[in-house]
N, C-alpha and C positions, 0 to 999 in steps of 0.2 A: 945337716938334712937333706937326703936326694933329692931330685925336683921332682919325680915320682911320687917320694912323700909327701915334700911340698904343696901339690897338684891336689893330690887325695885329701891332705888337711885341710886346706882352703874350701875342696867341694864340701865338705861335712861340716864345717863352720856355716859358710852360705844357704847351704840345706835348710839346717835345722834355726836360720834369721829368718828364712824366710816361713818356715813356719812356725815359728815359736810369736814373730810380730803379729800376726793378725789375731793372732789368741788371747794373746795378752790384752791386745786395744780390745779386745770381743769382751774380755773380761770384765775390764773396769769399764763398758757402754752397759754393758747389762747390768749393774752392781750401783749405779750413780743415784745417789741419791737425790732426789728432785726438791729443788728450792723451794717451800710453802707458797710462795706467791704467784707458782703455777703452777698450784692444783685446785680444783673446785670441789668441794667437798656441797653434794646435792641433799646426803641427808645423814643423821645421825644418832643411832639410838641409843639408849644406857638404862639396862636392867640387871636387876640383881642376878638375872643367870647369864645374859649377851650381850655383847655390844657390837653393834655394825653401825661400817661407815662405809658411804656409797657417794663416787665421784669420779673426776676425769681427772685429765689435764687441759690448758690453756690453749696450747695448740693443739694441732693435730697429729703431729708426726710425734711425736712421744708413745710407748707403751709400756703400761707398767708391767711389772717383772717380782713384786712380791714387798714385803715390809719390814721392819723392827718395833718392837716395842721395850720400854721402857716406863716404871713405875716408882713415881717418889711422890712423898706427901699428899697422898688421895690423888693426886694427877699422875695422868698418861700420857706419853710422850709416844709420838707416830714417827718413825722415818718410813716416806714412800719414798721404795726404790725402782725407776725406772730406764730408757733407752730412750735415744733417737734412731736406732737400727729397725730394718722393714722385717726384721724376723721376729716371730713368736710373740707373746704378749698383747695387750688388747689396749685400747682410747679407753676405756672406763676401769674401773674396780667395785668391788665387793667384798671390802673384808668383814670378817665375822666370827668371834671367838668369844668362848665364854670368861665369863667375867669372873675371874679367879683373883681378884685386885681388893676386893671388897665395895666399900663405899667408894664411888671415884667422883671427887668435886667438878675439875676440868679435864681438858682431851687436848692437848696439843698436835699440831704437825711440826717437825724438826727436819730443819736442813743442815748440811754438809757442816754448813759455820757454825752447827748449835743456832740459827736464827730462828724463830718458831714464832710459832699463830697461834691462836686458840680458836677450835671449832667448833667447842661445846663447853659449858652450855653457852648460846649467843646470846650476844649483850645489845 
């Protein structure tokens, strides 16, 4: 392989690495499931038509970026996604969705490691 071709190959690899690394790190940071103990739930309403959960984060840095829901045996399991990057998102969240799950007995916040915390009904 000629010196010119090696230099061109190294330049391409270096450039792709410089661009890809921040994108991968940013994607990971935006989709991080937040530990349930770091989440403050201020209001939970459950009706036959609508489920609403309002809250925020225990620190002032985290930003809300979405959620995942799963359902099993009349219980809802919600993962809140957030990031500590200063771009986009909000400090507080207001999640509201149609109750297509029927009779809900309990709602839990679930973390990355399946740690869970019951948020509804309050005991």
